[in-house]
Steps between C-alpha positions, in 0.01 A plus 500: 500500500877497486740273313390157379206338671569166663184372330637553149726264308801672348743273324853516633609508134320835434674840533300728723635838610496543880264795474222300323182438697308178429160430655360171622422200280701628201711271286835608355663230288866428435676735262270798569679835545335785694683829543483753781195678629237252369184414689353157428166459673325184613423199279725613214666243278817583314638225278849413386660724236344818636712810557353792682658842533480761775205641698223291348179426687329170426158442657321192625446192276714626208674227305814592307709281273267202462491287184373672183153406383637360173416144421820456300726619781774262620523517878869418481571834339667751738336841469373762739345837591696823535348778712657844534461754782218679680217287363170431677352160438158467653295207629483181291704636209663226290818540295622196308854422392623508139484205258854524356813379669681781682217749425287689747157663520593862581344758726690829510486778764221689676217289365166436675331169440158496666327204658443185290678632195708255292829537318561199283821339380756698298327838555696821541358785702717812499463776765222690680229277357166440674317173441163516675298223669431173314677610183681226307812544292558196282836356400771707329313829555693824538385811688693822479554779757201663672240292324175449691289183463165527662314220682380177351683548175660222294811550285568251224828305462781706345297825517680818599381811682692819428622770737225693679223302330175463692305176472144539632323244718366172357712536186589207280827618345605275213723752314769751599393820674749766383656763730274767654183333368165449672291190435231281663239241430455152348590631155759760603582783257710812511280738700747787511781601732537426871479866571474464880817287505688736272413803706590324828833415337560874453486494121448842343209590278729535199638150542153356546385681183786346297406153626136558401601620155727195455213263568270699272755454219537128573133419525404700192678245280506125473777364730751413227470837327505677837830336597658597170372858523613550856828328437589762239503772763647295780796742531257770614340294777477612859597254773137394544443466124810282464373281786162452341640429157750248634226325693274475199773377266600228746143382558438134410133487604410838350391805695160625600271594209315834501158495656316609186535165313277337770230762485176407324427686179 
């Protein structure tokens, strides 16, 4: 397969780099921008307002930039999807455009979206994130670098997932998962650290120990008191501690609760 298949429809009002390969029966609407080195396979639909960076691979039956699943959305609003570089978007992935005029649903660089996963309107996915098969990210979600979302998980609207957090399979995440955390299940709680991810990221034992101690301090107090106590020694924080504290303070949905409160007495 080389160049643009004669069996695809590519609008003359789109901007496609000469190096882009587009397979048969794909639809590229007016206003779409696709940068160099991209491979668009067969039966892919890319809607108006979508901008795609370099060296992305988009597999069969993916739909990018379609209308948000928001019953209040005005179709006259001009919004879009912004995709960075070196992403892999597998079969039947759907990414919907933003709900606000001039805004975009964002996918950064080096992410891997597995088959049938969904990225809803106004989401922001940073870099090196993996979203496994059939996982659903609802509107306005935010996922930070190197997070891993396992298969068949559902992430609530406005929920955030911190850097290097690990979400286990079949999780119903309705709160924020803070950086470096591990969680899973229908009633997800803070299960500990994503030690496998931290070690793979090259984090030293001393840095991991500080993260663990930070969470022990936080979860040994009620949230409001914990924020006050930790805030008093903020000037002493390591880079990771500062990241966790900032994430918790900015949380609107609240963060994962410790596992012990769900245990039967």
